[in-house]
MARROTOR-62300 format. One record per residue (C-alpha): residue number from 1; x, y, z. Coordinates in steps of 0.2 Angstrom, whole numbers, plus 5000, padded with zeros to 4 digits. Layout:
- n,xx,yy,zz
- NUM,X,Y,Z .
...
# end
This chain:
- n,xx,yy,zz
- 1,5489,5096,4999 .
- 2,5499,5097,4984 .
- 3,5491,5105,4968 .
- 4,5496,5089,4958 .
- 5,5486,5078,4970 .
- 6,5471,5089,4971 .
- 7,5470,5090,4951 .
- 8,5476,5072,4947 .
- 9,5466,5062,4935 .
- 10,5481,5054,4928 .
- 11,5485,5036,4924 .
- 12,5495,5023,4933 .
- 13,5504,5015,4918 .
- 14,5509,5020,4900 .
- 15,5497,5007,4891 .
- 16,5484,5007,4878 .
- 17,5472,5000,4892 .
- 18,5476,5015,4904 .
- 19,5464,5017,4919 .
- 20,5460,5034,4924 .
- 21,5460,5036,4943 .
- 22,5455,5049,4955 .
- 23,5469,5045,4967 .
- 24,5464,5058,4979 .
- 25,5446,5051,4981 .
- 26,5453,5033,4982 .
- 27,5466,5038,4995 .
- 28,5453,5048,5006 .
- 29,5440,5034,5005 .
- 30,5453,5020,5010 .
- 31,5459,5030,5025 .
- 32,5442,5035,5030 .
- 33,5437,5017,5030 .
- 34,5452,5011,5039 .
- 35,5449,5025,5052 .
- 36,5431,5019,5055 .
- 37,5437,5001,5057 .
- 38,5450,5007,5069 .
- 39,5438,5017,5080 .
- 40,5425,5004,5080 .
- 41,5436,4991,5085 .
- 42,5446,5001,5098 .
- 43,5431,5011,5105 .
- 44,5413,5008,5099 .
- 45,5414,4989,5101 .
- 46,5422,4989,5118 .
- 47,5409,5002,5123 .
- 48,5395,4990,5117 .
- 49,5389,5003,5105 .
- 50,5392,4992,5090 .
- 51,5388,4974,5090 .
- 52,5391,4969,5072 .
- 53,5408,4974,5066 .
- 54,5415,4968,5049 .
- 55,5431,4975,5043 .
- 56,5436,4976,5024 .
- 57,5454,4979,5027 .
- 58,5463,4972,5012 .
- 59,5446,4972,5001 .
- 60,5444,4991,5003 .
- 61,5456,4996,4988 .
- 62,5448,4986,4974 .
- 63,5430,4990,4980 .
- 64,5433,5009,4980 .
- 65,5440,5008,4963 .
- 66,5426,4998,4956 .
- 67,5412,5010,4965 .
- 68,5420,5025,4957 .
- 69,5417,5018,4940 .
- 70,5398,5016,4943 .
- 71,5392,5033,4937 .
- 72,5378,5029,4925 .
- 73,5361,5034,4932 .
- 74,5354,5016,4929 .
- 75,5369,5007,4936 .
- 76,5364,4996,4951 .
- 77,5374,4985,4963 .
- 78,5372,4972,4976 .
- 79,5384,4971,4991 .
- 80,5387,4960,5006 .
- 81,5392,4963,5024 .
- 82,5410,4967,5020 .
- 83,5406,4980,5006 .
- 84,5407,4996,5016 .
- 85,5421,5005,5007 .
- 86,5411,5001,4990 .
- 87,5396,5009,4997 .
- 88,5405,5024,5003 .
- 89,5412,5026,4985 .
- 90,5395,5027,4978 .
- 91,5392,5043,4988 .
- 92,5382,5038,5004 .
- 93,5384,5050,5018 .
- 94,5398,5047,5030 .
- 95,5387,5052,5044 .
- 96,5375,5039,5040 .
- 97,5387,5026,5038 .
- 98,5395,5030,5055 .
- 99,5377,5031,5063 .
- 100,5370,5015,5056 .
- 101,5380,5002,5067 .
- 102,5375,5012,5082 .
- 103,5357,5009,5078 .
- 104,5353,5027,5078 .
- 105,5339,5037,5071 .
- 106,5339,5041,5053 .
- 107,5351,5033,5040 .
- 108,5347,5019,5029 .
- 109,5336,5009,5041 .
- 110,5331,5020,5056 .
- 111,5339,5007,5068 .
- 112,5330,4993,5061 .
- 113,5344,4983,5053 .
- 114,5362,4980,5057 .
- 115,5373,4993,5051 .
- 116,5384,4983,5039 .
- 117,5367,4978,5030 .
- 118,5364,4995,5021 .
- 119,5356,5002,5005 .
- 120,5358,5017,4995 .
- 121,5343,5024,4985 .
- 122,5354,5038,4977 .
- 123,5340,5051,4977 .
- 124,5351,5062,4966 .
- 125,5351,5049,4952 .
- 126,5368,5054,4948 .
- 127,5376,5035,4948 .
- 128,5372,5018,4955 .
- 129,5360,5013,4968 .
- 130,5364,5000,4980 .
- 131,5350,4987,4983 .
- 132,5345,4983,5001 .
- 133,5359,4971,5007 .
- 134,5353,4954,5014 .
- 135,5360,4945,5029 .
- 136,5361,4928,5020 .
- 137,5376,4924,5010 .
- 138,5373,4922,4991 .
- 139,5356,4931,4992 .
- 140,5363,4946,4983 .
- 141,5366,4937,4966 .
- 142,5349,4934,4958 .
- 143,5341,4951,4961 .
- 144,5355,4960,4952 .
- 145,5352,4948,4937 .
- 146,5334,4954,4937 .
- 147,5340,4972,4936 .
- 148,5352,4967,4922 .
- 149,5337,4960,4913 .
- 150,5327,4975,4917 .
- 151,5340,4986,4909 .
- 152,5337,4978,4892 .
- 153,5319,4978,4895 .
- 154,5318,4996,4899 .
- 155,5329,5000,4883 .
- 156,5321,4988,4871 .
- 157,5303,4986,4876 .
- 158,5299,5003,4884 .
- 159,5311,5012,4872 .
- 160,5320,5021,4886 .
- 161,5337,5025,4878 .
- 162,5343,5032,4895 .
- 163,5347,5014,4900 .
- 164,5360,5012,4886 .
- 165,5376,5008,4894 .
- 166,5369,5004,4911 .
- 167,5376,4989,4920 .
- 168,5372,4978,4936 .
- 169,5386,4973,4948 .
- 170,5385,4960,4961 .
- 171,5398,4959,4974 .
- 172,5403,4943,4983 .
- 173,5416,4934,4992 .
- 174,5424,4918,4984 .
- 175,5414,4906,4996 .
- 176,5398,4914,4991 .
- 177,5401,4906,4974 .
- 178,5395,4889,4983 .
- 179,5378,4896,4986 .
- 180,5363,4891,4975 .
- 181,5360,4910,4972 .
- 182,5376,4912,4964 .
- 183,5374,4897,4951 .
- 184,5356,4903,4948 .
- 185,5362,4921,4944 .
- 186,5376,4914,4934 .
- 187,5364,4905,4923 .
- 188,5352,4918,4921 .
- 189,5364,4931,4916 .
- 190,5374,4920,4904 .
- 191,5359,4911,4896 .
- 192,5352,4929,4892 .
- 193,5369,4938,4889 .
- 194,5364,4951,4902 .
- 195,5374,4966,4907 .
- 196,5380,4958,4923 .
- 197,5397,4960,4931 .
- 198,5401,4947,4945 .
- 199,5414,4955,4956 .
- 200,5422,4941,4967 .
- 201,5434,4946,4981 .
- 202,5444,4930,4984 .
- 203,5452,4930,5001 .
- 204,5453,4911,5001 .
- 205,5441,4909,5017 .
- 206,5423,4907,5020 .
- 207,5425,4912,5038 .
- 208,5437,4898,5043 .
- 209,5433,4886,5029 .
- 210,5447,4887,5016 .
- 211,5443,4886,4997 .
- 212,5448,4868,4995 .
- 213,5433,4864,5005 .
- 214,5422,4874,4994 .
- 215,5427,4868,4976 .
- 216,5438,4855,4969 .
- 217,5456,4861,4968 .
- 218,5451,4877,4978 .
- 219,5448,4889,4963 .
- 220,5430,4891,4957 .
- 221,5436,4903,4943 .
- 222,5447,4890,4936 .
- 223,5432,4878,4936 .
- 224,5422,4890,4926 .
- 225,5433,4893,4911 .
- 226,5422,4882,4901 .
- 227,5406,4893,4904 .
- 228,5398,4900,4889 .
- 229,5394,4919,4887 .
- 230,5406,4923,4902 .
- 231,5421,4934,4901 .
- 232,5433,4930,4915 .
- 233,5446,4943,4921 .
- 234,5458,4937,4934 .
- 235,5471,4945,4944 .
- 236,5477,4954,4960 .
- 237,5466,4966,4969 .
- 238,5480,4975,4978 .
- 239,5491,4982,4965 .
- 240,5489,5001,4962 .
- 241,5496,4999,4945 .
- 242,5487,4984,4937 .
- 243,5471,4983,4948 .
- 244,5463,4998,4941 .
- 245,5467,4992,4923 .
- 246,5458,4975,4927 .
- 247,5443,4984,4935 .
- 248,5441,4996,4921 .
- 249,5442,4982,4908 .
- 250,5428,4972,4916 .
- 251,5416,4988,4918 .
- 252,5420,4993,4900 .
- 253,5416,4975,4894 .
- 254,5400,4974,4902 .
- 255,5395,4993,4898 .
- 256,5399,4990,4880 .
- 257,5385,4977,4879 .
- 258,5395,4962,4876 .
- 259,5388,4952,4890 .
- 260,5391,4945,4907 .
- 261,5409,4946,4915 .
- 262,5416,4938,4931 .
- 263,5430,4948,4938 .
- 264,5439,4939,4952 .
- 265,5453,4948,4962 .
- 266,5463,4940,4975 .
- 267,5463,4951,4990 .
- 268,5470,4947,5008 .
- 269,5457,4948,5023 .
- 270,5468,4958,5035 .
- 271,5456,4954,5050 .
- 272,5445,4940,5056 .
- 273,5428,4937,5050 .
- 274,5421,4948,5063 .
- 275,5430,4959,5076 .
- 276,5429,4943,5088 .
- 277,5437,4931,5077 .
- 278,5454,4927,5082 .
- 279,5459,4917,5066 .
- 280,5467,4903,5075 .
- 281,5463,4892,5060 .
- 282,5477,4902,5051 .
- 283,5495,4899,5053 .
- 284,5506,4913,5059 .
- 285,5516,4913,5042 .
- 286,5500,4914,5033 .
- 287,5494,4928,5042 .
- 288,5510,4937,5040 .
- 289,5510,4935,5021 .
- 290,5492,4942,5021 .
- 291,5499,4958,5030 .
- 292,5512,4959,5018 .
- 293,5499,4961,5003 .
- 294,5490,4975,5012 .
- 295,5485,4987,4998 .
- 296,5486,5003,5009 .
- 297,5505,5004,5010 .
- 298,5506,4998,4991 .
- 299,5495,5014,4987 .
- 300,5505,5025,4998 .
- 301,5521,5020,4990 .
- 302,5515,5021,4973 .
- 303,5509,5039,4975 .
- 304,5526,5044,4984 .
- 305,5536,5036,4969 .
- 306,5525,5044,4956 .
- 307,5528,5061,4966 .
- 308,5509,5063,4967 .
- 309,5510,5067,4986 .
- 310,5523,5069,4998 .
- 311,5526,5060,5015 .
- 312,5520,5075,5025 .
- 313,5504,5077,5014 .
- 314,5499,5059,5015 .
- 315,5501,5060,5034 .
- 316,5489,5075,5034 .
- 317,5477,5067,5024 .
- 318,5477,5052,5035 .
- 319,5474,5063,5051 .
- 320,5461,5073,5042 .
- 321,5451,5057,5037 .
- 322,5453,5050,5055 .
- 323,5446,5067,5063 .
- 324,5432,5067,5050 .
- 325,5427,5050,5056 .
- 326,5429,5055,5074 .
- 327,5417,5070,5071 .
- 328,5404,5059,5063 .
- 329,5406,5047,5078 .
- 330,5402,5062,5089 .
- 331,5388,5067,5079 .
- 332,5381,5050,5078 .
- 333,5381,5048,5097 .
- 334,5371,5063,5098 .
- 335,5357,5057,5087 .
- 336,5341,5051,5095 .
- 337,5335,5033,5097 .
- 338,5323,5029,5084 .
- 339,5304,5033,5088 .
- 340,5297,5017,5095 .
- 341,5280,5024,5091 .
- 342,5284,5021,5073 .
- 343,5291,5004,5075 .
- 344,5276,4995,5065 .
- 345,5277,5008,5051 .
- 346,5281,5003,5033 .
- 347,5278,4984,5036 .
- 348,5266,4987,5020 .
- 349,5264,5002,5009 .
- 350,5256,5018,5016 .
- 351,5247,5030,5003 .
- 352,5254,5045,5010 .
- 353,5272,5040,5009 .
- 354,5278,5031,4994 .
- 355,5295,5021,4993 .
- 356,5310,5029,4985 .
- 357,5314,5015,4974 .
- 358,5304,5000,4967 .
- 359,5287,4996,4960 .
- 360,5275,5006,4950 .
- 361,5270,5018,4964 .
- 362,5287,5025,4965 .
- 363,5286,5031,4947 .
- 364,5268,5036,4949 .
- 365,5261,5025,4936 .
- 366,5243,5028,4931 .
- 367,5231,5012,4929 .
- 368,5215,5012,4919 .
- 369,5199,5015,4928 .
- 370,5193,5002,4940 .
- 371,5177,4997,4949 .
- 372,5171,4987,4963 .
- 373,5155,4983,4954 .
- 374,5153,4967,4945 .
- 375,5148,4969,4926 .
- 376,5146,4952,4920 .
- 377,5151,4947,4902 .
- 378,5147,4932,4893 .
- 379,5146,4914,4899 .
- 380,5153,4906,4915 .
- 381,5171,4904,4914 .
- 382,5182,4892,4924 .
- 383,5195,4900,4936 .
- 384,5209,4895,4924 .
- 385,5202,4905,4910 .
- 386,5197,4920,4921 .
- 387,5215,4921,4927 .
- 388,5222,4920,4909 .
- 389,5210,4934,4904 .
- 390,5215,4945,4918 .
- 391,5233,4943,4915 .
- 392,5230,4947,4895 .
- 393,5221,4963,4900 .
- 394,5235,4969,4912 .
- 395,5248,4964,4900 .
- 396,5239,4974,4886 .
- 397,5236,4989,4896 .
- 398,5252,4990,4907 .
- 399,5269,4987,4897 .
- 400,5278,4986,4914 .
- 401,5270,4969,4918 .
- 402,5280,4954,4914 .
- 403,5275,4935,4917 .
- 404,5287,4921,4918 .
- 405,5292,4905,4927 .
- 406,5294,4886,4922 .
- 407,5285,4882,4907 .
- 408,5274,4898,4906 .
- 409,5280,4902,4888 .
- 410,5275,4893,4873 .
- 411,5268,4878,4883 .
- 412,5256,4890,4893 .
- 413,5260,4884,4910 .
- 414,5258,4867,4917 .
- 415,5240,4871,4922 .
- 416,5237,4881,4906 .
- 417,5235,4898,4914 .
- 418,5246,4907,4902 .
- 419,5241,4898,4886 .
- 420,5243,4909,4871 .
- 421,5251,4924,4880 .
- 422,5268,4921,4875 .
- 423,5263,4921,4856 .
- 424,5252,4937,4859 .
- 425,5265,4947,4869 .
- 426,5282,4940,4864 .
- 427,5296,4931,4873 .
- 428,5302,4948,4882 .
- 429,5285,4949,4892 .
- 430,5280,4930,4894 .
- 431,5294,4919,4895 .
- 432,5302,4903,4903 .
- 433,5315,4903,4916 .
- 434,5328,4890,4921 .
- 435,5323,4878,4934 .
- 436,5327,4887,4950 .
- 437,5314,4895,4961 .
- 438,5328,4905,4970 .
- 439,5331,4913,4953 .
- 440,5313,4915,4948 .
- 441,5310,4925,4964 .
- 442,5327,4934,4966 .
- 443,5325,4939,4947 .
- 444,5308,4947,4952 .
- 445,5316,4957,4965 .
- 446,5328,4966,4953 .
- 447,5314,4969,4941 .
- 448,5302,4976,4954 .
- 449,5316,4987,4960 .
- 450,5319,4994,4943 .
- 451,5300,4999,4942 .
- 452,5292,4984,4933 .
- 453,5278,4973,4939 .
- 454,5285,4955,4939 .
- 455,5272,4940,4939 .
- 456,5282,4925,4943 .
- 457,5275,4908,4944 .
- 458,5280,4894,4955 .
- 459,5272,4878,4948 .
- 460,5266,4870,4964 .
- 461,5266,4877,4982 .
- 462,5279,4864,4988 .
- 463,5291,4871,4975 .
- 464,5292,4888,4983 .
- 465,5303,4880,4997 .
- 466,5319,4884,4988 .
- 467,5314,4902,4986 .
- 468,5311,4904,5005 .
- 469,5326,4916,5008 .
- 470,5321,4928,4993 .
- 471,5303,4928,4997 .
- 472,5307,4932,5016 .
- 473,5320,4946,5011 .
- 474,5307,4953,4999 .
- 475,5293,4954,5011 .
- 476,5304,4964,5025 .
- 477,5313,4975,5012 .
- 478,5301,4990,5015 .
- 479,5301,4989,5034 .
- 480,5320,4985,5036 .
- 481,5324,5000,5024 .
- 482,5312,5012,5032 .
- 483,5302,5014,5017 .
- 484,5316,5018,5005 .
- 485,5315,5002,4995 .
- 486,5300,4990,4991 .
- 487,5298,4976,4978 .
- 488,5280,4974,4974 .
- 489,5276,4959,4964 .
- 490,5263,4945,4962 .
- 491,5268,4927,4964 .
- 492,5256,4915,4957 .
- 493,5256,4898,4966 .
- 494,5245,4884,4962 .
- 495,5242,4872,4976 .
- 496,5230,4861,4986 .
- 497,5223,4844,4981 .
- 498,5215,4840,4964 .
- 499,5208,4824,4957 .
- 500,5222,4816,4968 .
- 501,5233,4822,4981 .
- 502,5252,4819,4986 .
- 503,5265,4827,4997 .
- 504,5273,4836,4983 .
- 505,5260,4844,4972 .
- 506,5245,4846,4983 .
- 507,5252,4856,4998 .
- 508,5242,4870,5005 .
- 509,5252,4877,5020 .
- 510,5245,4895,5016 .
- 511,5249,4900,5035 .
- 512,5267,4901,5030 .
- 513,5263,4916,5020 .
- 514,5252,4923,5033 .
- 515,5267,4923,5044 .
- 516,5279,4931,5031 .
- 517,5281,4949,5036 .
- 518,5276,4961,5022 .
- 519,5268,4948,5011 .
- 520,5250,4948,5006 .
- 521,5240,4932,5003 .
- 522,5225,4930,4991 .
- 523,5215,4913,4990 .
- 524,5200,4915,4979 .
- 525,5187,4902,4978 .
- 526,5179,4907,4962 .
- 527,5183,4914,4945 .
- 528,5175,4930,4948 .
- 529,5184,4933,4965 .
- 530,5200,4927,4955 .
- 531,5198,4941,4943 .
- 532,5195,4955,4956 .
- 533,5209,4949,4968 .
- 534,5222,4947,4955 .
- 535,5218,4963,4947 .
- 536,5220,4972,4963 .
- 537,5236,4964,4967 .
- 538,5244,4968,4950 .
- 539,5239,4986,4953 .
- 540,5244,4986,4971 .
- 541,5260,4993,4980 .
- 542,5264,4977,4990 .
- 543,5271,4960,4987 .
- 544,5257,4946,4985 .
- 545,5256,4928,4985 .
- 546,5241,4923,4974 .
- 547,5235,4905,4978 .
- 548,5227,4896,4964 .
- 549,5219,4881,4971 .
- 550,5221,4866,4959 .
- 551,5203,4858,4963 .
- 552,5195,4875,4958 .
- 553,5204,4879,4943 .
- 554,5191,4869,4931 .
- 555,5179,4866,4945 .
- 556,5161,4868,4940 .
- 557,5155,4876,4956 .
- 558,5169,4890,4955 .
- 559,5164,4895,4937 .
- 560,5157,4913,4935 .
- 561,5155,4925,4921 .
- 562,5169,4937,4918 .
- 563,5165,4952,4929 .
- 564,5173,4965,4918 .
- 565,5191,4972,4914 .
- 566,5189,4985,4927 .
- 567,5183,4974,4942 .
- 568,5195,4974,4958 .
- 569,5192,4967,4975 .
- 570,5202,4976,4989 .
- 571,5211,4964,5000 .
- 572,5203,4961,5017 .
- 573,5185,4961,5012 .
- 574,5177,4944,5015 .
- 575,5161,4938,5006 .
- 576,5146,4933,5016 .
- 577,5140,4920,5004 .
- 578,5125,4914,5015 .
- 579,5117,4923,5029 .
- 580,5111,4915,5045 .
- 581,5109,4917,5064 .
- 582,5113,4900,5072 .
- 583,5131,4898,5067 .
- 584,5145,4907,5059 .
- 585,5157,4897,5047 .
- 586,5173,4905,5042 .
- 587,5182,4896,5027 .
- 588,5193,4900,5011 .
- 589,5199,4892,4995 .
- 590,5192,4874,4991 .
- 591,5183,4873,5007 .
- 592,5170,4887,5002 .
- 593,5161,4876,4990 .
- 594,5160,4861,5003 .
- 595,5154,4873,5017 .
- 596,5141,4881,5007 .
- 597,5135,4863,5002 .
- 598,5135,4858,5019 .
- 599,5125,4872,5026 .
- 600,5112,4871,5012 .
- 601,5109,4853,5015 .
- 602,5105,4856,5034 .
- 603,5094,4871,5032 .
- 604,5099,4877,5049 .
- 605,5102,4896,5047 .
- 606,5120,4895,5045 .
- 607,5131,4910,5040 .
- 608,5146,4905,5028 .
- 609,5160,4917,5026 .
- 610,5173,4916,5012 .
- 611,5189,4926,5018 .
- 612,5196,4928,5001 .
- 613,5211,4935,5007 .
- 614,5221,4928,5022 .
- 615,5233,4943,5024 .
- 616,5225,4954,5027 .
- 617,5209,4946,5033 .
- 618,5192,4953,5037 .
- 619,5192,4952,5056 .
- 620,5178,4964,5057 .
- 621,5166,4954,5046 .
- 622,5171,4938,5057 .
- 623,5168,4946,5073 .
- 624,5151,4954,5068 .
- 625,5145,4937,5063 .
- 626,5150,4928,5078 .
- 627,5144,4942,5089 .
- 628,5127,4939,5080 .
- 629,5127,4920,5080 .
- 630,5138,4915,5096 .
- 631,5145,4900,5088 .
- 632,5160,4898,5076 .
- 633,5166,4885,5065 .
- 634,5182,4887,5056 .
- 635,5185,4875,5041 .
- 636,5202,4875,5031 .
- 637,5212,4862,5021 .
- 638,5229,4867,5030 .
- 639,5235,4856,5044 .
- 640,5227,4859,5060 .
- 641,5242,4863,5072 .
- 642,5246,4882,5070 .
- 643,5235,4883,5054 .
- 644,5227,4900,5051 .
- 645,5211,4894,5059 .
- 646,5221,4895,5076 .
- 647,5224,4913,5073 .
- 648,5205,4916,5070 .
- 649,5200,4906,5086 .
- 650,5213,4916,5096 .
- 651,5206,4932,5090 .
- 652,5188,4927,5094 .
- 653,5192,4920,5111 .
- 654,5202,4936,5115 .
- 655,5189,4949,5109 .
- 656,5172,4940,5109 .
- 657,5174,4927,5124 .
- 658,5159,4932,5133 .
- 659,5148,4933,5117 .
- 660,5152,4914,5114 .
- 661,5138,4902,5117 .
- 662,5149,4886,5113 .
- 663,5167,4883,5110 .
- 664,5176,4888,5094 .
- 665,5179,4873,5083 .
- 666,5191,4870,5069 .
- 667,5189,4857,5056 .
- 668,5205,4854,5046 .
- 669,5216,4841,5038 .
- 670,5225,4831,5052 .
- 671,5244,4835,5054 .
- 672,5250,4825,5039 .
- 673,5255,4828,5020 .
- 674,5242,4826,5007 .
- 675,5240,4807,5004 .
- 676,5239,4800,4986 .
- 677,5227,4786,4988 .
- 678,5209,4793,4984 .
- 679,5202,4785,5000 .
- 680,5215,4792,5011 .
- 681,5213,4809,5003 .
- 682,5194,4809,5006 .
- 683,5197,4805,5024 .
- 684,5211,4818,5026 .
- 685,5202,4833,5018 .
- 686,5186,4840,5027 .
- 687,5172,4833,5016 .
- 688,5154,4840,5014 .
- 689,5148,4826,5026 .
- 690,5161,4830,5039 .
- 691,5157,4849,5038 .
- 692,5138,4846,5040 .
- 693,5141,4835,5055 .
- 694,5152,4847,5063 .
- 695,5140,4862,5059 .
- 696,5125,4851,5067 .
- 697,5135,4846,5082 .
- 698,5141,4864,5086 .
- 699,5123,4871,5084 .
- 700,5115,4859,5095 .
- 701,5128,4858,5109 .
# end
């Protein structure tokens, strides 16, 4: 290798906007990436050792240039399935990059996720971290907007000057600009003038669909020219002279604090969407034109013309890179298979093993004292006031708590739960968002990964549907990264019937969250429990859905004295509100009041259990009760088919079959949405009378 190449940190063009490029690093990474693609396609895929192969040929040059500029310890980036060269440029181990597609032990998922969906926590903290990638197109955008917002928050609200100059980078293909995630992130970042660099690799296709199908005129960037607070830099991503200049301009613009930038570079996709894609949807001439734009020969020619390397030295570097990949492949093949006994580890946090990135636990945050004992203060409060008082205290004592959502700012929320918090804590800590549930939850992910405790509100249960992808990805993050990343947050969601019902504002459907891997679910029935459960969630190391039932927010029965600023209720601890020996009744949420009233009216020694949390749920208390009574009635508002009551019934049948003196019964809503007419609603939702009738029948059967 020539001394000139070893030491080169020169420029590619005599201009006032010269880009300083480490050509040795760029060349080695490109050749390594190409070698890995070649070995996977010719050896590992045919041997059925790799099953998901996405080449970045053509995209690789610009990716590596961009990654080499992300040197700030608080830089962060999101990638997608074609971002492997970018990931390699951040400093991730080649051995892990090679082993991950083989689903071997170790690496960034321990065999739990496909190899191209990777992450990089950067334990040395000497440059950017890479968020856990997602398998869904467009899911990468809103989380990095959250990180961009957290950069400003850490710097300006927490007075951490080490965040000065940090940026957030999202990578995506041109077709990903059609997704709701892209548009939501664009609105978040430009509206708030965040340090967010959108890097778009435009190869003209979304798998087989050309750009003309994605946007009018086939050019999204041209259609974005009128966007305010958005700097657009556009050009060729294969030119060794000008591409480094364009990338540096974009990074410098965002790093200088001027705001959001969209960098679109046109690149060829020198392969199919995957290894199996034959690209029959492209003409022969078009494929030839793409091959002619390959940035690797252009790079080689540039270095030769600048006399930065000789032909022999290039050939030696190419051979050395190929052999390095082969060595890593051989080492990867020798790795053990992941330990199947650890398959269920890290679905939730484990005290002895904190995640490397994300949440308050990763930074070993210290909370005020807490107690499981109630210390009643003042008059009975409704649940709404109790929730507000709890949020107020946690905002006061923990500067990393941020509360946001649609209308939660000056208005105080559509239900009033955040009334007055905006004026007390300011618009950086309690703020309104754009109308995008995808953006609300995605933004929360980035904030959580930065070490904040986001408390997003979804106005009504039904409105969580557009955020389903972000919610799912958040829940499985810890497990699929083998505890390297986690995004604890508390998502407040009002739902259920109120004075009236309807299909849009009154949905309960809590069983969905019980089925979402990695999520906790709390459903308090009264103000005291709401305080204890919410405070526990705000200090916990797992993502939580906090379900606020609309009928209980100002209900007389659910009012309780405030239990104290230190009161917490650990999840998974049910409350036995009535003891008895004839029948066990299991309920939660708005059904607790009705079950208690029904049991009281009968006077038949009925035990009523309020689960309080559905995930985790207190199985032991329920089993002990049913073991004692021999009978069980499960009452819930959600639909009957596959409702959470079915899970409880299955456990009872499985573990207590010979202790049962009667069939397990469920009383629920029928399998319909909430009706609006009051008579229909009263017929649909289990009433005190229908619950009492079911209780009496089950005892006397």
